[in-house]
Structure formats: C-alpha cells, structure tokens
N, C-alpha and C positions, 0 to 999 in steps of 0.2 A: 825141190823134193826133199832135199836134206833138211831144209828148215821146217817143213811140215812134219817130218818124222820126229825131229827133235822136240817140237811142240807137243805132239801126241804122247811122247814118252813122259814129258814133264807132267802132263795132265793125269796120266795113268798113275804116276808115282804119287801125286798129291791125293788122288782118290784112295789109294791103298793106305796112305797114312791116316786119312780121315776114318776109314773103316776100322783100322786098328785102334784108334782113339775111342771109337764108339764101343768096340768090344771091351776095351779095358774098363771103361766107365760102366758098362753093363755088368761085368763081373763084380766090380766093387759094389754095385747096387744090390746084386743078388746076395753077396756076402752080408751086407748090412741088413737086408731083409731077413735072412736066415738067422743072423745073430739076435735080431730084435723080435723074432716071431713070438717068443714066449711072453715078452712084455706087452706086445700088441694084443695077445689073447686076453690078458688080464684087464687091459684098459678098454677093450671093445665093449664089454657089458656096461661100463660106466658111461662111455660115450653114447651108447644106445639109449640109456635112461635119460641122459641130459638132452639128447636130441628130441626125444618124445615130448619132454616138458617144454623145451624151447618152441617146438611146433605149436603146441596149444597156446603158448603166450603170443606167438606171432599171429595166430588166428584171431585171438581176442583183440589184439591191438588193431588189426586190420578192420574188424567189425566196428570198433569204437571210432576209428578214423573215418570210416564211411558214414556213420551216423552223424558225427560232428560236422563233416563236410556238407551233408544234406541240410543240417540246421543252419549253418552259415549261409548256404546258398539261398535258402528261403528268406533269411533276414536281409541279406544284401545281394539281390539278384544281379546288380550291375557292379562292376569293379569301380572303386573309388578313384576319381580323377584328381590329380594333384592340383592344389590351388594355384591360380595364376600369380606370377611374380608381381609383387607390389612395387609401384614406381615411387621413387623418392620425390617429395615435393620440391619444386624449384626453389633453391635458396635465394635467387635474385628476384622473386616475385613476378615472373613473367607469365604466369598462368592466366592473367586477366589483362585486358587493354590498359586499364588504369594503373596496374602495377608496373607495366612496361614503361609507360610515359613517366610515371613518378620516379622509377629507378633511373631512367635515362637522365632526367633533369638533375637529380641529386648527384649522379656521377660526374656530369659535365660541370656542375657548380663547384665541386671540389677539385676540378681539373684532373680527374682520374679517367683519362680517355681509354685506357686499356679495359676498364670495367664498362665504360660506355659502349665499347664495341660489342659486348655481349648482348646488347639490346638492338643491334642493327643487323640487317640482312645485307652484308657487304659482299660485293662481287670481287673477282680477282683484280679488276682494274681500280676499284675503289679502295682496296686495302692500304695502299701507300698514303692515301689522304684521309684516313679515318679521323684523326684529331681535328683537321680543318672542317670536315663535314659535320662532325658532332658540334663543334663550336659555332659554326654558322647556322645550323638548324636550331640550336638553342637561342641564338640571337633573334632569329625570325619568330620563334615562339614567344620570347620575352616582349617583342614589339607588337605582334599581331594576334596572339592567342589571348582572347579576353573572356573565355568561358571558364567557370570554376572546374576544378578537377573532379568534383563530385558528379559533373555531367557526363563524364566518361564512364563507359560500362565497366562494372566490377564483376561481370559474369564470365566464366571461362569460355562461354560460347559467343560472347559479344552481344551486340544489339540486334543483329539480323534485320538491318534497315534497308533492305533492297539490294545489297551487294552479295557477293558469293559468301557462303558460310565460313570460309577461311580468310575473309577480309573484314576490316573494320576501319571506318572513316573517323578521323579526329579533326575537329575544327568547325567551320572553315577559317582559314587565314585570309583576310582581305588585303591583298597586296596589289597596288596599282590599279584598283578598281576590279580586280579579278579575284574570285573566291577559289582558294586552293585548299584541298584537304590533305592532311597527313594520313597516309595509308599504312595500316598495320596488316601483316600477314601471319597466319598461324601455321607453324611448321611442327613436325614431330621430332622431338629430341630423343635420342636413344636412351638417355638416362632419366629424364624428367618428363617425358611424354609431350603432349601438345603445349607449345609456348607461343607467345606473340612477339613479333619482331617488327621494327620499322622497316618497311619494304625498300628494296633496292631501287625501285622506280622513284619513290619519294626522294631518296638520297641523290639520285641522278639529277633532280631538278633543283637541289639546294644551291649550287653555285650561281645559276642564272637568277634565282629569286633573291639571293643575297646582294647581287650587283645592283638590282633595281630597288633596294630597300630605301624608303624615304625617311626624311628627318621627322622627328616628333614635333608636336606643337610647342613643347617646352624648349626644344632646341631652336625653334624659329622665333619664339616670343621672349624668352628670358635673355638677360644680358650675358655676355660671354664670361665675365668674371664669376657669375654665379654657377655657370656650367663647369668651369675649370676647377673650382675649389669644392672640396667634399669634406664631410664630417661622418665618421663611422662608415666610410665606403659609399656614402650617398651624397650626391651633389647638393649644393646649397639651393639650387633651383628646385630640386625635388622636395627639400625640406620646406621651402616657402609654399609651394603648391599644396603640400600635405596639410600645413597649418590653415591655408585658405579653404581647403575642402571641409574643414570643421567650422571655422569662424564665420564664413559667409552664410551657410545654411542656418546657423544659430542666430545670426543677426536678422536674416530675413524672416525666420519664424517668430522672433520676438516682435518685429514690426507688424507681422500679421496678427499676432495676438492683441497688440494695442489697437490695431484697426478694428478688430472684432468688438472690442469693448466700446469703441467710439461709435461705430455704425450700428451695433445691434443692442447692446445692453442699455445705452442711454435712451433709447426710444421706448423702453418698457417701463411701466410704472414701478417705482421702487417698492411699493407696498404689495404688489401683486405676487401670487404664488409662483407664476411662471418665471419672474425675474429671480426669485430665490432659488428655484430649481436650476436655472441656467448658470447662475453665479456659483452654486455649489459644485456643479459638474466642471465648470471652468477652473475653479480654484484648485480642485483636487487632481484633475488629469492633465493640467497644463504642462507641467514639467516632465512627467513620464512620457507623454505624447511627443514633446519636443525632443527629448533624448532619443526616442525610437526613430523619429524622422531624420534627425541629424546623423545617427549611425547608419541608417539605410542609405542616405545620400553619399556619405563618406565611403561606404563599402563599394557603391557603384562607381565612384570616381577614382578608386585606387588603380584600376586597370589603365587609366588614362594618364597616370603620373610618371610612367616610364620605369617603374620598379621591375626588377627581375622577377621571373616567374616563381623562383624558389622563395624570394622574399614575400611575394604576394600570397603564396600558399600559407606561410607561417603567420603573416600579419592578418590575413582574412580570418584565420581561425580565432585569433584573439578578438577581432571585431565581432565575429559571429557569437562568441561567448558573451561579450558585452551586450550585444543586441538581444540575446536570449534573456539575460538578466533584466534588461530594460523592459522587454515585453512581459516578463513575469511581474515586474513592478506595476506596469500599466494594468495588467489583467486583475491583479489584487485590488487596485484602486477602483476599477470599474465594478468588480464584484461587491466591494464595500458599499459603494453608492447605490447600486441596484437593489441590494438586499435591505439597505436602510429605507429606501422608498417603499419597498414591498412590506416591511414590518410596520411602517407608519400607516399604510393602508389597512393592514390587519388590525392594528390598534383601534383605528376608527370604527371598524366593523365589530370589535370586541372579540376577535378570534385569537385569544392569547395562546392557545395550543398550537395553532399554525405558525404564530410568530416564533415560538420556541423551536419548532421544527425547522423553520427557515434559518434561524440562528445556527443550529447544528449543521445544516446543509452548507451554509456559507463557510464554516470552518473546514468542512471536509473538502469543498472545492478549492479552497486556498491551499490546503495541503497537497492536493493533486496538482495544482499549478506549480508548486515548488518541486515536486517529484518530476514532472515533465521537463522543467527547466534544467534540473540536474542531469537527467538522461540525455537531453539535447547537448548540453555542454560536454558530457563524456563522449558522445558520438563525434563532436567536433574535434576532440583531442585524439580520436582514433581508437577509442575503446570499443570493443565489441559489445553492443548493447544487448544482444541476445544472451550472451554469457552473463552479463550483469543482471538481466531480468531473471535468468535461471537461478543465479545466486541469490537474488532477492527473494525468489519463490521458496528456495530451500531454507534461507534464513528466516523467512516468514513462518514457515512450518515449525522450525525450531523455536522461534520466539513464541508462537502460539501455544506450543506444548509447554514451554517453560513459564509462560505468563497467562495461564488459563483464567485467572481471576480478572486480569486486565481486559482480556477479550470478553469475558462475561459481563464486565461493567460497561464496555463499549456497546455491546449488543443490547444490554439492558437499557441504556440511555436511548438508543434508537427506538426500541420497541415502546419505551415509555412515552416518547414523543408522538410516535405514530398512533398509539392508542388514545392520545390526548387526555391522559389521566391528570397530569399537572402541567403547568406552564409557568413562565417567569412572571412573578408578581402575585401568584396565588397564595392564599393563606391555607396551610395544610397541617394536618397532624400526622407525623411520620415518626415511627419508633417512640410513641408516647411523648413526642415533643411537638409543640405547636409553634409555627413560625411562618415567615414569608419567604417564598422561593426567590432567591436573588439571581441564581445562575444555574444553567444546566449544561455541563461540559460533557466531553466524551467519556469521562470516567466517573463523575460523581454529581450529586445534587447538593447545592449550597443553600442552606436554610438559615435565615436570620430569626432567631428565637425571640420570645417576648422579653427575655432578659438581655436582649441585644447582643447575644453571643452568636458566633458563626458556626453552624453545625454542618459538617460535610458527611453526606450519606452516600456510600458506594451505590452506583446505579444497579449493579447486579443483585444487591440484597433487597432492592425494592420489590422484586418479583416475589419475594417471600414475606414481605411486610404488608400490613394493612395501611392503606393510604386513605385518609379522609380529607377531601378537598372542600373547604368552606366557601371558596370564592364562587364555585359553580352554582350555589343555591341562589334562588331568586327571592326567597323570603326566609325569615328567621323565626323560630318558635319561641314563644313566651309561655312557660308552664310553671305555675306556682301553686303551692298548697297553703291555703289560709287556715289557721287554727284559731277558732273563736272560743272564748271561755264558756264554761258551763254556767248556766243562768240566763243565757240568751233565749228569749222566747221564740215561739214559732213565727209570730208576726214579724218580729225583728229579722229572722232568717229570710222570710219571704221578701221583705223590703230590701235587704242587703243583696239578695240574688237578682232582683229585678233592676236595681240601680246599677249594679256592676255590669249586667248584660246590656243595659242602655249605654253605659260608658263605652263598652267595646264596640258598639255599633256607631257611636258618634265620632270616635277618633278616626280620621281619614287614613292614617298609616296602617291601620289594623284591617285584616281581611275579615269582613263581616260574615261571609258565608260559613266559615269554619270556626269562628269565635264562639266560645261557650264558657259558662260557669255553672258548676253543679255541686250539690251536696253529696259528698262521697261517703260519709259515715260519721259515727260517734266514737271517737277514740278514747283511750284510757284517760287522757289528760285534757282533750279539747274536742270541739266540734270541727270537723274537717270539711273544707270547701276546696274545689280545684278550679283554677283559672287556666284556660287553654286558648291561645290565640297566636296568629301569625302576623308578624310585622313585615309589611311589603317593602323590604329593602335588602340589599346584599352588603351594605356598608355597616360594618360592626359598630362604628362610632354613633351613627344615627340610630341603630338598633338600641344601643345602651341608653340613649337619650329618651327614646319613646318608651322603653320599658320603665325607666325611672318615673316618667310622668304618670304612666298607668298605675304603678304601685302606690305613688303618693295619693292619687285620687281615690284608689280603692281604700287606703287607710282612712281618708276623710269620710268616705261613705260609711265605713264600719263604726267610726267614732260618733258620727252624727246620728246613727240609728239607735244609740243607747247601748250598744254592745262594746266589746273590746277583744283584743287578742289575748289568748291564754298565756299566762306567765308560767315559767318553769315551776313544777310542783314536785315535792319530795314525799314519797310514801314510805312509812315505817311499819313493819309487820312484827308484832310482839306476841309472845305467849303469855296468857293471863295466869298460868300456874307457876308457883315458885317451889323448887325442890327443897330437900333438907339442907343443902349447902347454901341456900338463900341466893341462887343465881337465876337470872332471867334467860329463857331459851326462846328461840324463834320457832314458829310452827312450820311444818312441811308445806302445808297448803293454807297460807294465811288469807284472811279476808282483807281486801283493800279498804283503807280508811281515808277520809278527807284530811286535809292539812289541819284544820281546827280540831277535828275529832281526834286525830293522832296526837296532837299536843296535849289535849285534856287527858287522854288515856295514859300517856307517858307520865303525866303529873300524878294521876291517881295511883299508878303502879309504884312510883317512887315513894309516895306517902305510905302505902301498904307495907312496902319493904322496910321502911324506917320504923314503923310501929312494931313489926315483928322483931327487928333487931333490938329495940328498946325493951320489949317484954323478955327477950332472952337474957 
C-alpha cells in the first residue's frame, strides 16, 4: 500500500509540473501576440493580396498541368518499357559450334589448358584431369577427324540435324571400326548468353577411346629413323609423304597426257580441222588442268599424312588459295579458246558486229573470273566477304560518281556493240576522220586512219557523233560530172550518151538497173553530163579499179566522137568608156565574152587609149 501511495504522489507531482509549464508557455505566447498585434494588422492586408494572387497562379498552373497530361496521355497511352539489357558477345567465340571447336584446338595446340577448359563442360570428377582430357581429345581429332572445319555449322543455332535443339554432332571419328561423334551442348552463360561447349558425355568417353587408338599407316610403313627425326616439328616420314603426294599425281597425269597423244591424236588426220581443234585445246589447257588436279589430290591426301589438325587448317587454306588461282587460270584459258572458236564462226558468217560484242563479253567474263577468285581467296583467309562486298558496293558508288566519264564510256561501248553500229575491221568515218576500226575496248574505240595514225575515240562521245560505216554497204556509188566543150554538136552528144550507156550495161561489176548517163545542162563554161552507177562490191580497192576503167573508157568515147572536154576558160569584163582621167572601169553588169573575143576587145581598147594619150 505504501508503495502505491508513493507512486500516485509522484505521478500527481509530475502532472502539476507539466500544467505549470503549459501555463507559463501560454502566457508567454499571449504576451508575444499582444506585443505583435499591431505589426500583424499591418501585414495582414499584404498577405491577403499575395494570397489572392498566388491562388490564381495555382489555378492556372493546375489547368495547364491537366491539359499537358491529357496531351501526353494521348501521345503515349502506354508507359515506356526499359530496353532489355544487351549481352556482351562471347570473346572466346563459343556462340557457334565451329567457333567452339576452333578455339579448343588452338588453345590445346599452344598448351593453354586453362583456356581449353572454357570450351569443355567439365563435371566435378573431371576437373582434376582437364589437361589430360583436352590433350587426348585433340590427339583423337588429329588422327581421326578428316572433315574440313568449314563443314561444321557456323550458326548460333547449329545444324538441327535430328538431335535436340541444344545438341550438335561433330564428326564422326572412325575408331576401331566404330563411328563416334563429338557432342556439343548449348548452355546459357549469365554474361554472354547461349554458348556451345564440348559435352561431359563426350569427355567421359575420351580415356577409353584414347587407349584403343591405332597406329597410322605412316607409323606402320615408314622406317623408324624417319619417324624419329623431325624438321620444323614435322617428322621426316611426313615430309617424304608430303612430297610424294605432289610428285606422284604430277607424274601420273604427265603419263596420261602422253598416252592421250599416242592413242588419240595420232589416229586423226593431221590436215583435218578436228585434229587442229583438239591440239589447240590440249596445248592450252594441259598445264592449268594438271595443276588443278594435282592440287585437288594433294588436298585430299593431307588428312592421311598424320599432320595435326591445327597444321592442316593453316596449310589447307594455302592449298585452297592456290587451287582457286589455278581454277581461275584454267577458266580464263577455256574462255579464250571458246570465244576464239565462236569469233571464227562469226567471221565465216560475216557477222563482224557479233564478233566485236563477243570480244567485249570475253573481257567482261575474264574480269568476273578474277573478282570471284579474289573473293574466294579472301573467304579462305577468314575475311567476311559480306562486309567486303558492301565495301565494294559503296566504293563502286563513289567511283561511279567520281568517274562519270569512264562509266559513260563503258556503257557507250556496250550500247555501241549491241546496236551493231560498228565492228572490228570496219572502215568508218568518225569525228571527220576515216579509218579502220582496230579494237573496241571498254573505254574507247581505236581507229587506224588513212595516214596510218592510231586515233582513240572515247566510246561515250560516239553517242553524240555521226558515225558513217563504209563496210556495211554492198555497193559503192560512182558519180561523175562530165564537162564537154562548146562546139559539140547534137549528134555528137547523142552518140556520146548512147555509147556511155552501153558501156555501163556491158561492165559486169556495174549494176545495170540503176546505171544512167544524162545531159544535165549547158553551163557557163561547158556542156554538162552526169554519170551515175553503182559498182557491185564492198572492197574499196576493187571499186577504185573499176571506176578507173570506166573513166578511161568514157574519155575514149568522148575523144572518138570528135568532141572533147572543156578546158578552163577565163572571162574578162571591161567597160568600153574611158573617163577624163584615162582609166578603164568595169561594168556593174557586164556581158560575158568568149576567150578570143575578150582578147580582141582588150587589144582594141589598149589601142584606143594609146591614141588618146598621143593626141593629148
């Protein structure tokens, strides 16, 4: 009881103190409010005015915010979702099956087993033996993996060849008569996304497969000293077999070519066109075809020589580039022979325009062969050909913009040949120059002029020039104006016309249907006749010979008829009046005089002038 009373007294005392504190604070507050009442009255009107204005501002801001919110709501009805985090590309190249196998082989080849472990799906039991598993698996691949690495899928999804989507089979490896695949599994890496690894099931079978690994045929056939000694890390037995893989096919192909000559060519008549054709093909494609076949056999034999997989990858790239160059060499030779045969056929038919077009097509195809060979070699070296093609496309656009004249000339040459306006060997008049077309290139036309100079005309300018082709004509015109002297009688004219007309009909090279000779008029100086005839030839030399014969015979006809050709005559027009200064003036509209009359008139005028001077 005493404790409860004591506690109640303490609580009461604390409540009384708190009430006193509240009273004291209340009094101080009242004093403060009374002391500041006057200042509050003065500031109340100011606060009231500011409050009204702030109220209007708040209303306007609220209205603008509501309107802006509606506009944004209509433009973007759904909230923007944050973009998914981008995964970093795997620096080890494990995103494709080919990248995994290639990276694993390179890591083991340089004995970097820590890096090789990143390409393997290793279990807890296999971790202590990672180096041994990697080394034995590479030994199995060096011995039994004979497919090129390009056969392995380079797609992140694999080949989907009947196995689960997250599995990929590599191989097979034929070991002891049993075909065994290297199995890859695709797993999700937290940093790099899906990657391919060599499965733990395959790694579990590696020790047993390595124990049953057989000797190679080199180890069984070659002497032991050649196997024990090496040069540049390669045994002498492998060097000997490498040289034999080149020498033996070359020798066999050389013997086959000799047998072909003995068994086939000797049975064909030497003067026959078939023998010349076969001999031409044989002499030109013999060595390119031999090189292609030798390289192909050598590339197939490399996997049997016991080289490591890494060495085979590098060496086969070199062999592939050499094979591409040899194929380009062979393709160019075949194109040359084929187009030569086609052009000879066109020449026999007289289709010179088609012959020139085929010449241009041959050059274009040869350029395409070189470009394909270059891109194939770049692909063998690991260059991304898509990027290279895109670069070539962009570079082509830039070159086309910077070399518009060259492109114009190229297209002009193509259109010129497709229109068959001119061809190689044609005699043409281009740019007021006459000559023979010697060559039609992708850029210009080469014309051999009559002065034996070489004129190069850009193909693009030919579309704006007048081209006159003399070779395409089947007949050549002879047109000549004969001027007979005055004094020729009508009977003589009739005789001359009839005899010339008969001459034109008698000459076999002259087209009789269109040949004519006519009296065209009486000129100031002579009687004019026109000879019009076509010589049935396209050869200019023959035409000149026929025209010469015709003109000589026409001259004989004119002379034998008693007439002759008019000689050049000079006419002098003089004024018969002499002024006070004793000078002779010409008339504005003089009367023409004959040569004899003019001389006599001049003589009489001189005499009259002399008499007047003497009288003066």
